[in-house]
PAGU-740882 format. One line per 8 residues: number of its first residue (from 1); their letters; for each residue x, y negated, z of C-alpha. Coordinates in steps of 0.5 Angstrom, whole numbers, plus 500, padded with zeros to 3 digits. Layout:
% residues N
NUM = A = X,Y,Z ~ ...
***
This chain:
% residues 248
1 = MRLVILVL = 716,216,177 ~ 710,217,181 ~ 711,210,183 ~ 711,207,176 ~ 705,211,175 ~ 701,208,181 ~ 703,201,179 ~ 700,202,172
9 = IAVIFSFS = 694,205,174 ~ 693,199,179 ~ 695,194,173 ~ 689,198,169 ~ 684,198,174 ~ 686,190,175 ~ 684,188,168 ~ 678,193,168
17 = LQAQDRDL = 675,189,174 ~ 677,182,171 ~ 673,185,164 ~ 667,187,168 ~ 667,180,171 ~ 666,177,165 ~ 660,177,160 ~ 659,176,153
25 = LNGKITND = 657,169,151 ~ 653,169,144 ~ 653,162,142 ~ 652,158,135 ~ 655,151,133 ~ 649,148,130 ~ 652,142,125 ~ 649,142,119
33 = SLLSQVHV = 655,143,114 ~ 661,147,117 ~ 666,146,112 ~ 671,150,116 ~ 671,155,122 ~ 672,152,129 ~ 677,155,134 ~ 673,157,140
41 = INITSEKG = 678,158,146 ~ 677,161,153 ~ 682,157,156 ~ 681,160,163 ~ 683,167,160 ~ 687,165,154 ~ 682,169,149 ~ 679,166,143
49 = TLSGESGE = 675,167,137 ~ 673,163,130 ~ 666,161,129 ~ 663,165,123 ~ 660,161,117 ~ 654,159,120 ~ 657,157,126 ~ 656,163,130
57 = FILSVKPG = 661,166,135 ~ 661,171,141 ~ 666,170,147 ~ 668,174,153 ~ 666,169,159 ~ 664,168,166 ~ 661,162,170 ~ 667,157,171
65 = DSILFSSV = 671,158,165 ~ 673,152,161 ~ 671,153,153 ~ 675,149,148 ~ 672,148,141 ~ 677,145,136 ~ 677,144,129 ~ 680,139,124
73 = QYKNITIA = 672,137,122 ~ 670,135,129 ~ 672,132,135 ~ 675,137,140 ~ 671,138,146 ~ 672,142,153 ~ 666,145,157 ~ 665,149,163
81 = VRKEMLAE = 661,155,163 ~ 655,155,167 ~ 651,161,169 ~ 644,159,165 ~ 648,159,159 ~ 649,167,159 ~ 642,168,160 ~ 640,166,153
89 = SFEIELEN = 643,164,146 ~ 647,158,147 ~ 648,152,142 ~ 652,146,141 ~ 653,141,136 ~ 660,138,135 ~ 661,130,134 ~ 664,129,127
97 = ELTELDEV = 671,127,127 ~ 670,122,121 ~ 665,117,121 ~ 659,117,117 ~ 657,111,113 ~ 650,107,115 ~ 644,110,111 ~ 644,105,106
105 = KLHELSGN = 645,108,099 ~ 650,105,094 ~ 652,108,087 ~ 648,114,089 ~ 652,116,095 ~ 649,120,101 ~ 652,116,107 ~ 656,122,109
113 = LLQDIGNM = 663,121,108 ~ 665,128,108 ~ 660,130,102 ~ 661,124,098 ~ 669,125,098 ~ 667,131,095 ~ 663,129,090 ~ 667,123,087
121 = ETLNQAEF = 671,123,081 ~ 678,122,081 ~ 683,120,076 ~ 687,125,073 ~ 694,121,072 ~ 697,126,067 ~ 691,126,062 ~ 693,118,061
129 = GIPYSDKK = 700,119,061 ~ 701,116,067 ~ 708,119,071 ~ 705,123,077 ~ 708,127,083 ~ 705,130,089 ~ 711,129,093 ~ 710,124,099
137 = PPNIVERK = 714,118,097 ~ 720,116,102 ~ 719,111,108 ~ 723,105,109 ~ 728,109,113 ~ 729,115,108 ~ 730,110,103 ~ 736,106,106
145 = ISGMSSPM = 739,113,108 ~ 739,115,100 ~ 742,108,099 ~ 748,110,103 ~ 748,117,100 ~ 748,115,093 ~ 755,117,089 ~ 753,111,084
153 = DPAGLLYG = 754,106,090 ~ 761,107,093 ~ 761,101,097 ~ 754,103,100 ~ 757,110,101 ~ 763,107,104 ~ 759,102,109 ~ 755,107,111
161 = AISGERRK = 761,112,113 ~ 765,106,117 ~ 759,102,120 ~ 756,108,123 ~ 749,106,120 ~ 748,112,116 ~ 748,116,122 ~ 744,111,126
169 = LKQARENQ = 739,112,120 ~ 739,119,120 ~ 738,119,128 ~ 732,114,127 ~ 729,119,122 ~ 729,125,126 ~ 726,121,132 ~ 720,119,127
177 = RENNRILK = 719,126,125 ~ 719,128,133 ~ 714,123,134 ~ 709,125,129 ~ 710,132,131 ~ 708,130,138 ~ 702,126,136 ~ 700,132,132
185 = ARNLLSEE = 701,136,138 ~ 697,132,142 ~ 691,132,137 ~ 691,139,137 ~ 687,140,144 ~ 682,135,148 ~ 683,130,153 ~ 679,134,158
193 = FYNTELGL = 684,140,157 ~ 690,136,159 ~ 686,133,165 ~ 682,139,167 ~ 687,145,166 ~ 694,141,167 ~ 692,136,172 ~ 695,130,167
201 = KKSEVLNF = 692,123,167 ~ 691,120,160 ~ 697,116,161 ~ 702,122,163 ~ 700,126,157 ~ 705,124,152 ~ 711,124,157 ~ 709,131,158
209 = LYYCAENP = 709,133,151 ~ 716,130,150 ~ 718,134,156 ~ 716,140,152 ~ 719,138,146 ~ 726,140,149 ~ 724,147,148 ~ 724,150,140
217 = LFMRLVNK = 718,154,142 ~ 714,148,143 ~ 715,146,136 ~ 714,152,132 ~ 707,153,136 ~ 705,146,134 ~ 707,147,126 ~ 703,154,126
225 = EDLLGLIE = 698,150,130 ~ 697,156,135 ~ 692,154,140 ~ 692,160,144 ~ 700,160,144 ~ 700,152,146 ~ 695,153,152 ~ 700,159,155
233 = FYKKTIPN = 706,155,154 ~ 703,149,157 ~ 701,153,163 ~ 708,156,164 ~ 711,149,163 ~ 707,144,167 ~ 710,147,174 ~ 717,145,172
241 = YQDYISLD = 715,139,169 ~ 712,137,176 ~ 718,139,179 ~ 722,135,174 ~ 718,128,175 ~ 718,129,183 ~ 726,128,182 ~ 725,121,180
***
C-alpha cells in the first residue's frame, strides 16, 4: 500500500514539475474574417484549445514546443515556440485555403471568394417545380453495382453472381471509400507535423496512413476529426511502422 502511495506521489510530482516548466502563450489570429474557430494544438504536450470569435487563444507552452494551427478555412501550419513569443502577446496571420480573386470587381463582387459565395443568390429548384434531391449522386462504380442488383434485371443479377463482377465492384467501392478517408486524414494535419514530429518524408506519408488504416480506431478518429486523438495515435503507431518497413 505504501509503495502504491509513493508511486502516485511521484507521478503527481512529475506532472507538477512539467506544468511549472510551461508558460501561458497569449496569442491572437489576426485574419480579418474568421468564419470558424481554429484548432490550436501543442503537439509536444498533446494539449489544445480553440480560438475565440476574435481569434484570441491561450495555450500552455514552453520554448521548443511545436504548435499546430488547423482549420478548414486556412492552410494548416506548424510553428516552433520561441522564448521571445512568451514575452509579449503573440500574433499570427494564417494563409487562406481558398484562393482570393484579383482585385477587379465584376458584377459587384468584392474579390473575396468566401464573402462573394455567401452573397450570391442561388436557385431554389423547388420553387420552379424542378425535381431536387440533396442526396449525393452515385458514382460509376455504384451505378454498376445497382445495375447488377436490381430485381428488374434478372440477367444482370445472374451475370453479377456467376462472373463475380458484383463482388469485385463492391471491393472497388470499398477501396474508393478508404482512399477518400486516407486523403481526408492527410489534410487534417500539416506537412510540417508529419515531417517534424513523425520523421516522415512527403513521399512516405500516404504509406504510413494506409498502415494506420488497418486499425479501426484510426478511421473513427478521422471521421470525428479528433486532431488530438490522431496526434496521440500517430505517435504511438510510428515506432511499429518503422519496424514494419525495416523488414522489407
